[in-house]
MARMI-810627 format. One line per 4 residues: number of its first residue (from 1); their letters; for each residue y, z, x of C-alpha. Coordinates in pm, whole numbers, plus 50000, padded with zeros to 5 digits. Layout:
N
NUM	A	Y:Z:X | ...
This chain:
389
1	MVAT	82238:52325:51069 | 82141:52564:50799 | 82212:52744:50452 | 82222:53094:50194
5	TSTI	82438:53441:50042 | 82128:53452:50214 | 82029:53121:50344 | 82048:52951:50665
9	SRAF	82257:52809:50934 | 82519:52705:50682 | 82469:52843:50343 | 82486:53215:50389
13	SFTC	82712:53500:50309 | 82611:53814:50486 | 82749:54112:50667 | 82515:54209:50942
17	MFKL	82504:54504:51162 | 82224:54409:51394 | 82289:54365:51761 | 82333:53987:51769
21	CRPL	82613:53979:51513 | 82914:53909:51733 | 83180:53704:51554 | 83195:53357:51692
25	FALS	83316:53005:51474 | 83270:52729:51186 | 83040:52445:51091 | 83031:52092:51224
29	TRTH	82863:51789:51070 | 82780:51642:51412 | 82409:51648:51482 | 82273:51874:51749
33	MESP	82485:51999:52028 | 82741:51717:52055 | 83081:51859:52140 | 83382:51677:51996
37	RVNS	83561:51702:52330 | 83272:51598:52553 | 83277:51264:52730 | 82986:51045:52620
41	ALRS	82872:51020:52980 | 82790:51391:52974 | 82562:51365:52672 | 82187:51331:52700
45	PARE	82099:50990:52848 | 81940:50722:52633 | 81562:50754:52600 | 81316:50475:52541
49	THIG	80999:50500:52334 | 80731:50241:52401 | 80437:50116:52194 | 80189:50293:52420
53	DTDD	80358:50631:52399 | 80135:50742:52111 | 79786:50668:51989 | 79809:50300:51885
57	GFIT	80181:50350:51834 | 80136:50606:51555 | 80192:50979:51510 | 79872:51182:51506
61	LQEW	79802:51478:51278 | 79781:51703:51584 | 80125:51592:51701 | 80274:51631:51353
65	QGWG	80149:51984:51310 | 80242:52063:51669 | 80608:52046:51562 | 80551:52333:51318
69	AVSP	80430:52154:51004 | 80131:52277:50803 | 80098:51973:50576 | 79895:51658:50635
73	LPAL	80093:51386:50810 | 80318:51240:50534 | 80200:50891:50442 | 80551:50751:50413
77	VQQI	80650:50889:50755 | 80345:50724:50909 | 80427:50398:50733 | 80784:50394:50863
81	VGDL	80668:50477:51216 | 80436:50177:51190 | 80720:49957:51063 | 80943:50067:51352
85	KALE	80670:49995:51605 | 80601:49653:51452 | 80971:49568:51457 | 80989:49683:51819
89	KNFD	80701:49455:51911 | 80852:49156:51733 | 81194:49227:51880 | 81036:49242:52227
93	APMS	81249:49537:52331 | 81179:49913:52337 | 81341:50148:52092 | 81619:50349:52252
97	FGGN	81729:50692:52135 | 82045:50865:52250 | 82173:51219:52237 | 81974:51500:52075
101	GGRL	81957:51377:51718 | 81681:51118:51743 | 81932:50840:51680 | 81845:50479:51745
105	QGDF	82081:50296:51978 | 82165:49946:52094 | 82066:49609:51947 | 81742:49748:51804
109	KILE	81946:49993:51596 | 82151:49708:51446 | 81839:49514:51354 | 81657:49816:51213
113	DKKH	81965:49931:51023 | 81983:49602:50834 | 81612:49617:50757 | 81606:49974:50629
117	RATY	81920:49926:50418 | 81763:49623:50254 | 81449:49824:50180 | 81654:50113:50042
121	QTLG	81836:49884:49798 | 81506:49766:49649 | 81410:50122:49553 | 81519:50181:49198
125	ESEK	81436:50548:49137 | 81647:50816:49303 | 81330:51007:49393 | 81192:50711:49585
129	KLQF	81524:50669:49763 | 81525:51036:49866 | 81169:51019:49994 | 81245:50702:50190
133	FTAR	81562:50850:50340 | 81378:51167:50439 | 81079:50984:50586 | 81299:50754:50794
137	QIAC	81499:51048:50931 | 81179:51228:51026 | 81012:50918:51174 | 81310:50844:51399
141	RLLG	81333:51206:51511 | 80962:51221:51590 | 80974:50905:51800 | 81300:50999:51969
145	SQVY	81174:51346:52062 | 80840:51251:52216 | 80807:51357:52580 | 81161:51496:52554
149	LCQK	81151:51808:52336 | 80903:52093:52359 | 80700:52089:52037 | 80708:52466:51999
153	CWIA	81076:52550:52055 | 81239:52207:51993 | 81435:52245:52316 | 81449:51981:52594
157	MEDC	81146:52024:52821 | 81352:52132:53120 | 81505:52415:52913 | 81191:52526:52725
161	MCSK	81226:52887:52609 | 80871:52947:52484 | 80772:53180:52768 | 81055:53418:52672
165	VKHC	80977:53439:52300 | 80768:53735:52186 | 80529:53691:51895 | 80514:53947:51616
169	SLWY	80309:53986:51300 | 80495:54008:50970 | 80376:54241:50696 | 80136:54049:50471
173	GVRF	80338:54113:50158 | 80628:53888:50269 | 80632:53513:50325 | 80925:53292:50422
177	WLYM	80957:52926:50325 | 81193:52724:50545 | 81317:52455:50306 | 81463:52228:50572
181	HPKD	81682:51919:50541 | 81546:51623:50745 | 81868:51610:50946 | 81792:51960:51073
185	FLRQ	81436:51872:51170 | 81391:51889:51552 | 81751:51995:51610 | 81767:52197:51929
189	NNTG	82015:52447:51784 | 81823:52497:51461 | 81738:52867:51418 | 81490:52841:51130
193	KLLW	81222:52725:51377 | 81238:53070:51539 | 81076:53226:51233 | 80745:53047:51264
197	QVLG	80764:53054:51643 | 80783:53434:51628 | 80593:53514:51307 | 80352:53220:51279
201	VQAA	80335:52930:51032 | 80155:53131:50764 | 80431:53393:50754 | 80715:53142:50786
205	TLCL	80619:52800:50657 | 80813:52478:50705 | 80879:52266:50396 | 81083:51951:50451
209	YGVA	81318:51850:50172 | 81203:51525:50011 | 80856:51524:50170 | 80610:51520:49880
213	EDEE	80322:51668:50080 | 80530:51965:50197 | 80687:52037:49860 | 80349:52025:49690
217	IMWS	80214:52296:49922 | 80516:52518:49863 | 80521:52483:49486 | 80146:52531:49458
221	AFKR	80194:52868:49628 | 80482:52951:49392 | 80273:52865:49087 | 80000:53102:49203
225	AGKS	80250:53377:49278 | 80450:53342:48957 | 80827:53328:48913 | 80864:53705:48947
229	KVWC	80750:53681:49310 | 80977:53394:49419 | 81343:53418:49528 | 81590:53191:49698
233	LYPN	81846:53324:49942 | 82145:53125:49824 | 82499:53199:49696 | 82458:53071:49341
237	KNAI	82806:53099:49191 | 82674:53027:48843 | 82447:53329:48829 | 82483:53704:48855
241	KMSV	82455:53808:49219 | 82145:54021:49272 | 82111:54230:49586 | 81786:54328:49755
245	QDTL	81830:54675:49603 | 81881:54530:49254 | 81581:54301:49284 | 81323:54502:49476
249	GYGS	81451:54859:49485 | 81230:54977:49203 | 80888:55138:49244 | 80734:55322:49539
253	SEDL	80521:55246:49843 | 80213:55318:49633 | 80282:54993:49447 | 80239:54793:49769
257	EYTP	79865:54745:49790 | 79853:54444:50023 | 79577:54357:50269 | 79536:54078:50527
261	MMTD	79273:53918:50305 | 79507:53861:50010 | 79608:53508:49908 | 79938:53357:49798
265	GDNT	79892:53473:49441 | 79817:53835:49527 | 80166:53980:49487 | 80307:53820:49805
269	LNFV	80687:53813:49794 | 80805:53455:49860 | 81155:53398:49998 | 81306:53050:50027
273	LIDG	81561:52991:50303 | 81757:52669:50255 | 81779:52533:50608 | 82050:52267:50605
277	TWSN	82424:52218:50640 | 82646:52370:50375 | 82727:52021:50250 | 82355:51941:50206
281	SAAM	82253:52279:50068 | 82386:52221:49716 | 82159:51919:49661 | 81866:52109:49807
285	FNRL	81925:52408:49578 | 81960:52179:49275 | 81625:52023:49359 | 81467:52367:49365
289	KEKA	81624:52452:49028 | 81502:52127:48868 | 81150:52181:48996 | 81152:52543:48881
293	KTVW	81239:52427:48531 | 80939:52192:48519 | 80703:52454:48663 | 80812:52761:48465
297	DEEG	80999:52597:48177 | 81297:52816:48260 | 81641:52734:48394 | 81699:52797:48764
301	IPCI	81532:52996:49035 | 81607:53365:49104 | 81856:53418:49388 | 81915:53713:49618
305	SLTM	82249:53785:49780 | 82269:53953:50119 | 82560:54131:50284 | 82615:53993:50633
309	GASA	82863:53851:50884 | 82866:53582:51150 | 82571:53573:51388 | 82580:53511:51762
313	MHKL	82495:53144:51696 | 82831:53101:51524 | 82977:53021:51866 | 82753:52718:51922
317	RPQP	82692:52623:51561 | 83001:52710:51356 | 83000:52791:50984 | 83260:52705:50715
321	SWDR	83383:53066:50719 | 83324:53390:50906 | 83104:53538:50635 | 82839:53265:50668
325	TCTA	82546:53290:50906 | 82245:53103:51043 | 81892:53086:50903 | 81733:53329:51147
329	AAAI	82015:53578:51088 | 81956:53549:50712 | 81590:53636:50760 | 81692:53930:50979
333	GLLS	81935:54047:50712 | 81674:54030:50437 | 81408:54215:50637 | 81664:54476:50743
337	ELQL	81765:54543:50383 | 81402:54560:50272 | 81328:54807:50550 | 81596:55040:50411
341	LPKF	81420:55063:50076 | 81180:55361:50062 | 80887:55156:49934 | 80908:54914:50231
345	SSCG	80997:55167:50501 | 80640:55192:50632 | 80572:54817:50640 | 80693:54768:50997
349	LDEA	80958:54514:50902 | 81187:54656:51170 | 80950:54522:51436 | 80985:54170:51298
353	VEAI	81364:54214:51285 | 81374:54308:51653 | 81148:54018:51753 | 81361:53761:51568
357	EDAL	81681:53911:51708 | 81540:53879:52059 | 81432:53518:51995 | 81780:53435:51865
361	AVLL	81929:53576:52184 | 81688:53368:52392 | 81782:53053:52199 | 82152:53119:52246
365	EALT	82100:53169:52619 | 81893:52850:52652 | 82149:52638:52466 | 82443:52791:52651
369	TRRL	82277:52734:52990 | 82204:52373:52899 | 82560:52308:52784 | 82710:52454:53099
373	RMGR	82475:52252:53320 | 82576:51932:53141 | 82945:52012:53164 | 82990:52080:52795
377	SVTR	83199:52340:52622 | 83006:52646:52505 | 83223:52685:52196 | 83275:52462:51896
381	KARH	83604:52380:51731 | 83647:52577:51410 | 83674:52381:51087 | 83862:52513:50788
385	NLNL	83640:52404:50502 | 83685:52508:50142 | 83528:52840:50059 | 83202:52769:49875
389	W	83199:53109:49711
């Protein structure tokens, strides 16, 4: 799931006019594509992961970065993978994962649950608890997705959509940061992944919430760029709403002297998309604000508000209200509004918009086809959550 007034598959308030914006439903806290009315027998069968499935039972750097990461393999994730493998060996039974969320199942789950809860209780600092929670979520999802999901598109191998996705270069003056909650990592219906699948990891970079290695990379780039070149697409009710026009409408195209050789600090515009459920997005945004205060000694992080409506994905991944949209749609909305400004009109942002729109349509088709084949409903029950705005 995802978040923004510009954010992601949960936290966004936008009114879009691009071709994929057909009204469709409201958010669910269930992971992946589980339908509340679907019989458990129709869900993805249980999958087993064995000691020999990876190199010495561990995740390699190549595998880690194959999922879209740019950071070194997080030490804590590797440690927890090792602990899970050791427990599996001692328990003399393979780990079993069910459904699409990388969830442990069976007797092994009961044993591991007791062990990880005991470990969690020994961690005094909230920061250590967050990092442990995040690392465990990621470790389980990595192990549960091996030989099941395509690393590029995060879709089950038999439904891989990679051959239908067109790649496109993004203008060098813009960079997206997908600040993703660990529970959205490797979700088949996540739309944030489309950004780096289409634009590349340097134009749209994954940063997992609570992973020290990822957050260090992102904030190092922000420090080089400076606060005036960093924005978060999020509906911050405690701040004045700033539109794309208000924030970036000044100046002319002559001010945009960007080249492919420029680095993060050379005037690149950095946009953070909070990629998590609406319920998780508040904590994620608060973490960004707290870090911004330590880095720039100023309260908060600048936010941009977009004007959009429900995206096509609303049918399969509902939002709390009709004016919220998914992560990919938020990126489309931002690029579309930038394209309308005279100074950005010659940057070719419309090409990136079209490519992401097409990828979103491909994802919707792949998920819909899979649901129908498995006998699942292709719509989700709407939920009437409180309006976050």
